[in-house]
BATORMI-38429 format. One record per residue (C-alpha): residue in one letter; x, z, y. Coordinates in steps of 0.05 Angstrom, whole numbers, padded with zeros to 5 digits, always signed. Each point is the difference from the previous one (the first is absolute). Layout:
BEGIN
AXZY/...
***
This chain:
BEGIN
M+03113-00087-00804/S-00057-00047-00017/R-00067+00036-00009/K-00040-00060-00026/M+00001+00023-00071/L-00023+00070+00019/I-00066-00017+00033/D-00060+00008-00045/G-00034-00066-00011/E+00062-00042+00014/V+00016-00054-00051/N+00063+00010-00041/N+00036-00066+00007/S+00049+00014-00057/N-00009-00037-00066/E-00002+00065-00038/E-00066+00019-00030/Q-00034+00056+00040/V-00012+00064-00037/T-00060+00041+00022/Q+00013+00075-00005/E-00051+00055+00008/Y+00018+00059+00045/D-00035+00065+00014/Y-00002-00018+00074/D+00014-00059+00044/L+00034+00047+00049/F+00028+00071-00007/V+00021+00033+00065/I+00047+00059+00002/G-00012+00039+00064/A-00067+00009+00037/G+00025+00002+00071/S-00021-00049+00054/G+00032-00062-00031/G-00019+00016-00071/V-00073+00015+00016/R-00007-00063+00043/A+00031-00044-00054/S-00044+00031-00054/R-00065-00009+00038/T+00014-00070+00024/S+00024-00022-00069/A-00063+00029-00032/G-00039-00039+00053/Y+00029-00064-00029/G-00026+00019-00068/A+00063+00032-00029/K-00005+00058-00048/V+00041+00053+00036/A+00027+00070-00014/I+00040+00046+00045/C+00036+00066-00012/E+00020+00055+00048/L+00030+00069-00004/P-00045+00062+00009/F-00019+00017+00071/H+00038+00050+00043/P+00017+00000+00075/I+00075+00008-00016/S+00027-00054-00045/S+00052+00005-00055/E+00022-00043-00058/T-00062+00022-00038/I-00051+00011+00056/G-00031-00051+00046/G-00073-00018+00010/V-00046-00060+00011/G+00009-00023+00071/G+00076+00007-00002/T+00047+00023+00055/C-00039-00027+00059/V-00066+00035-00016/I+00026+00064-00032/R+00067+00017+00032/G+00015-00053+00052/C-00036-00039+00054/V-00068+00033-00003/P+00018+00075-00003/K+00058-00012+00049/K-00047-00032+00051/I-00048+00058-00008/L+00057+00048+00018/V+00019-00045+00059/Y-00072+00006+00026/G+00004+00075-00008/A+00066+00005+00037/S-00024-00044+00057/F-00051+00051+00024/A+00055+00045+00028/G+00018-00052+00052/E-00074-00014+00013/F-00012+00074+00016/E+00058-00002+00050/D-00024-00065+00032/A-00072+00025+00005/Q+00016+00052+00053/N+00010-00049+00057/Y-00065-00033-00021/G-00037+00064+00016/W-00002+00033-00068/E+00016+00074+00008/L+00030+00027-00064/N+00001+00075+00012/E+00035+00014-00066/K+00051-00038-00040/P-00038-00033-00058/N+00016+00030-00068/Y+00025-00046-00053/N-00019+00006-00074/W+00049-00041-00042/K-00034+00020-00065/K-00067-00028+00023/L+00031-00068+00016/L+00036-00002-00067/E-00065+00019-00036/N-00038-00056+00035/K+00056-00049-00012/T+00000+00015-00074/Q-00075-00008-00004/E+00006-00068+00032/I+00053-00026-00048/V-00040+00026-00059/R-00060-00038+00027/L+00042-00064+00008/N+00030+00009-00070/G-00072+00000-00026/I-00018-00062+00040/Y+00059-00039-00028/K-00020+00019-00071/R-00071-00024+00014/L+00025-00065+00029/L+00039-00014-00064/S-00059+00019-00043/N-00049-00042+00039/A+00047-00060-00006/G+00000+00008-00075/V+00073+00023-00005/K+00016+00048-00057/M+00036+00062+00026/Y+00049+00040-00042/E+00032+00065+00023/G+00071+00010-00023/E+00070-00029+00006/G+00010-00073-00015/K+00064-00036-00018/V+00016-00071-00021/V+00023-00006-00072/G-00003-00075-00007/P-00016-00063+00040/H-00073+00009-00017/E-00004+00073-00020/V-00011+00066+00037/E+00007+00069-00029/L-00044+00054+00031/T+00016+00074-00008/Q-00064+00039+00012/I-00005+00069+00031/D-00002+00033-00069/G+00063-00037-00021/T-00032-00050-00047/K+00023-00072+00007/L-00042-00064+00003/N+00026-00071-00001/F-00034-00059+00033/S+00015-00074+00000/A-00010-00041+00063/K+00009-00073+00019/H+00028+00024+00067/I+00030+00066+00021/L+00003+00021+00073/V+00047+00055+00023/A-00026+00035+00063/T+00030+00069-00003/G+00023+00006+00072/G+00057+00043+00024/R+00021+00072+00005/A+00035+00042+00053/Q+00073+00015-00013/R+00045+00058+00021/P+00071-00005+00026/N+00054+00024-00047/I+00024+00062+00038/P+00010+00072-00022/G-00066+00038+00003/K-00043-00063-00001/E-00050+00036-00044/L-00018+00044+00061/G-00026-00061+00038/I-00066-00035-00007/T-00024-00072+00003/S-00061-00030+00034/D-00041+00016-00063/E+00009+00075+00009/A-00004-00004+00076/L-00073-00021-00006/S-00018+00060-00042/L+00039+00060+00028/D-00035+00067-00008/E+00021+00023+00069/L+00016-00035+00065/P+00075+00007+00010/K+00024+00028+00066/R+00070-00031-00004/V+00010-00069-00029/V+00060-00044-00011/V-00013-00073-00016/L+00054-00046-00027/G-00012-00074+00008/G-00010-00052+00053/G-00056-00042-00030/Y-00075+00001+00011/I-00013+00058-00047/A+00051+00043+00037/V-00027-00012+00070/E-00072+00005-00022/F+00009+00069-00032/A+00043+00023+00058/S-00059-00019+00046/I-00050+00034-00046/W+00036+00067-00004/R+00019+00001+00073/G-00073-00015+00019/M-00020+00060-00041/G+00048+00045+00037/S+00061+00001-00046/T+00071-00004+00025/V+00027-00066-00026/D+00072-00025-00006/L+00006-00074-00021/F+00067-00024-00028/F+00015-00073-00011/R+00062-00042-00014/K-00006-00053+00055/E-00001+00005+00076/L-00076-00008+00000/P-00055+00010-00052/L-00040-00057-00032/R+00056-00048-00018/G-00027-00070-00008/F-00051+00006+00056/D+00010-00029+00070/D+00057+00039+00033/E-00036+00006+00067/M-00060+00030-00036/R+00045+00047-00040/E+00027+00027+00066/L-00070+00014+00026/V-00021+00034-00066/A+00062+00045+00005/E-00017+00016+00072/N-00071+00017-00018/L+00021+00043-00059/K+00045+00040+00046/G-00055+00004+00052/R-00046+00031-00051/G+00053+00054-00014/I+00034-00027-00063/N+00075+00014-00003/L+00037-00065-00017/H+00068+00000-00035/P+00024-00073-00002/A+00059-00022-00044/E-00002+00067-00036/N-00013+00015-00074/L-00013+00061-00043/T+00055+00022-00047/E-00028+00062-00034/L-00062+00045-00006/I+00008+00074-00016/K-00056+00049-00016/T+00001+00063+00043/E-00046+00059+00013/D-00020-00031+00067/G-00014-00069-00027/I+00041-00062-00018/K+00068-00006+00034/V+00013-00072+00019/I+00072-00022+00009/T+00016-00068+00033/D+00061-00045+00000/H+00010+00020+00073/G+00009+00072-00020/K-00068+00023+00025/E-00040+00054-00036/L-00075+00008+00006/I-00051+00043-00035/A-00064-00035-00022/D-00063+00018-00038/V-00006-00071-00027/V+00050-00057-00007/L-00031-00069-00009/F+00040-00055-00032/A-00028-00066+00027/T+00059-00041-00025/G-00034-00058-00033/R-00039-00017-00062/I+00020-00033-00066/P-00040-00046-00046/N-00037+00036-00056/T+00030-00035-00061/K+00041+00054-00034/R-00048+00013-00058/L-00031-00069-00008/N+00049-00026-00053/L+00005-00066+00038/E+00073-00016-00010/A-00008+00013-00075/V-00049-00058-00004/G+00043-00044+00043/V-00032+00007+00069/E+00053-00006+00055/L+00007+00056+00051/D+00043+00002+00062/R+00051+00054+00016/T-00053+00045+00031/G-00044-00005-00062/A-00050-00047+00032/V-00032-00053-00044/K+00028-00069+00017/V-00056-00050+00012/D-00008-00071+00023/E-00045-00024+00057/F-00062+00006-00045/S+00018+00072-00021/G+00022-00022-00069/T+00060+00031-00035/N+00050-00036-00044/I-00047+00015-00059/P-00058-00050+00007/S-00054+00049-00021/I+00023+00058+00044/W-00014+00005+00075/A+00010+00052+00055/V-00030+00015+00069/G+00007+00053+00053/D+00055+00049+00016/V+00029-00005-00071/T+00027-00068+00021/N+00029+00026+00066/R-00021-00059+00042/I-00040+00025+00060/N-00022+00069-00019/L-00068+00005+00034/T-00068+00012-00030/P-00032-00063+00030/V+00058-00041-00027/A-00012+00028-00070/L-00073-00019+00008/M+00020-00071+00019/E+00048-00006-00058/G-00053+00026-00048/S-00051-00051+00024/C+00050-00057-00003/F+00019+00020-00071/S-00073-00004-00022/K-00010-00068+00033/T+00064-00026-00033/V-00011+00025-00070/F-00076+00000-00008/G-00028-00039+00059/K+00037-00065-00015/E+00024+00002+00072/P+00075+00012+00004/S+00010+00045+00060/K+00063+00028+00032/P-00005+00062+00043/D+00014-00018+00073/Y+00049+00049+00031/R+00001-00032+00069/D-00024+00042+00058/V-00018+00062-00040/P-00021+00055+00049/C+00018+00072-00009/A-00005+00067+00036/V+00037+00065+00005/F-00049+00057+00012/C+00045+00045+00040/I-00032+00030+00062/P-00011-00046+00038/P+00004-00056-00052/L+00042-00063-00004/S-00026-00065-00027/T+00030-00069-00008/V-00009-00070-00029/G+00047-00059-00006/L+00072-00001+00023/T+00037+00053+00039/E+00042-00021+00060/Q+00062+00007-00042/Q-00027-00042-00058/A-00026-00054+00048/V+00066-00009+00035/E+00038-00001-00066/Q-00045-00056-00027/A-00010-00038+00065/K+00016-00073+00010/S-00025+00002+00072/D-00005+00053+00054/T-00040+00063-00016/L-00046+00026+00054/V-00015+00075+00001/F-00061+00027+00037/T-00007+00075+00008/S-00047+00049+00034/T+00014+00074+00005/F-00053+00044+00032/K-00032+00068+00002/P-00067-00004-00038/M-00060+00010+00045/K-00018+00064-00036/N+00068+00029+00016/T-00007-00011+00075/I-00052+00056+00000/S+00026+00043-00056/G+00070+00002+00029/R+00033-00017-00066/Q+00067-00034+00014/E-00004-00048-00057/K+00003-00076+00007/S-00026-00057-00041/M+00037-00065-00011/M-00022-00069-00022/K+00045-00058-00017/L-00008-00074-00018/I+00056-00044-00028/V-00010-00075+00016/D+00037-00063-00020/A+00017-00036+00065/D-00005-00070-00029/T-00065+00006-00038/D-00033+00056+00041/K-00019+00031-00067/V-00005+00076-00002/L+00049+00022-00053/G-00011+00075+00002/A-00038+00057+00033/S+00012+00074+00004/M-00035+00060+00031/C+00015+00073+00006/G-00057+00041+00027/P-00070+00027-00015/D-00041-00045-00047/A+00059-00046-00013/A-00020-00015-00072/E-00072-00016+00019/I+00023-00048+00054/M+00055-00032-00042/Q-00048-00020-00056/G-00033-00049+00047/I+00066-00026+00026/A+00021-00012-00072/V-00059-00048-00009/A+00023-00038+00062/L+00071-00007-00026/K-00025-00021-00069/C-00038-00056+00036/G+00064-00022+00035/A-00021+00022+00070/T+00042-00021+00059/K+00015+00041+00062/A-00046-00047+00038/I-00058+00020-00045/F+00015+00073+00013/D+00002-00015+00075/S-00066-00036-00002/T-00035+00056-00036/V-00044+00046+00044/G+00020+00073-00005/I-00045+00060-00012/H+00004+00045+00061/P+00019+00056+00006/S+00038+00002-00066/A+00072+00004-00023/A-00012-00062-00044/E-00010-00045+00060/E+00075+00005+00015/F+00012-00048-00058/V-00037-00055+00038/T+00025+00016+00070/M+00076-00001-00010/R+00020-00059+00043/S+00072+00014+00021/V+00058-00010-00049/S+00039+00064-00007/R+00061-00037-00027/R+00020-00067-00028/I+00051+00000-00056/P+00036-00063-00023/P+00014-00014-00074/G+00057+00045-00022/G-00011+00044+00061/K-00004+00075+00000/P-00067+00037-00002/K-00010+00057+00050/T+00020+00050-00053/D+00036-00014-00065/L+00007+00064-00039/
***
């Protein structure tokens, strides 16, 4: 789809006389999450007259409740990471003893205090996002927006009154929402929204799902002392990540005391006096205080009226967009999780910035999805950038070189914790270019951010080898791996192929 005619300031090369039309706004954004806020602010920075709407704030979202800041700030990345920090102290207390710290009594844990502080922090961030919009000159409306025409948005305010606005461009940035599996008793389960705001710390938890949300919450609750059973459909959790890393994550989860149930699903939940009875497709029965469904998220398009105005959606409900984030309707655009491309906050930020450059900056810009780093904040975390071993071998035209290093972190040699870290580099044998990197171990995400810069610059293995390490650190392993662990020809078989 050509975007030339959509960029403000471009010349219309047709012979038809141009008609100038006045709009209330140059841009109206529906959804004030990461992508929507970034697009609003950067568009305003180019001189556009911008408005944005968002649902009223609440930590637990619904079709009529949301909040400025969106999923990441209010009920996703930020509060989740706060809980991960809280859960990590349990292991630290254990490890401290061999470092000379004498803990005469088991530390008491106050779940309510953490939840209270977490809520205070997301309220603070919600206020910061509002101020960022205001300072950028963006008009903020609270209420539910929907598209009623190629250039028209209808806003339903909190009191039920409706307002209509015209806009030269409309940007949909409504994100996604957790979904529940269609099993009997599904109403007894919770999603990640509710998991971040439970009144009491559950003693017995069942988690269904094998993705990052599932393993992160399993780690959180186990770290806080709960009994955790994790059920997932595949042989290993974290489908799509490097198989060797998935094996280590599973090993670490078990080492931390999480009960893994691979290739097993839940079939029914039943309310009992003692809790929630969980029945599996293997005939198992467990009693839990909380059952978390971490079975994926769906694009938030149900109430936007998009199909009625002709915007194409895919079978999941995601907005179909081209490489510039434009829909099939020239005046309507979409960024972030609502498009179901790469559903990460930094990616939504990138898409929002590229949209602004394209539409208002006279600089057509495509988001670059190569070498996007990511992290799973289980305990210890996993982080990766570039190709997995499986992806590299599948795409290879020459041999693939795999370098690995598995070791006990220095801290664990004294603490006695039997937990290992692993680092991995994937290299093209012909070009020496580093195609991918992975790490599972403490500080993986912090280390991988720097590795991502190197891959984005096209670093070769020789450049890694010529880089002086920081000693003693885990990170230096990435520049000291000299021996090839295995060499795989095109069409060969990776070490694991699950």
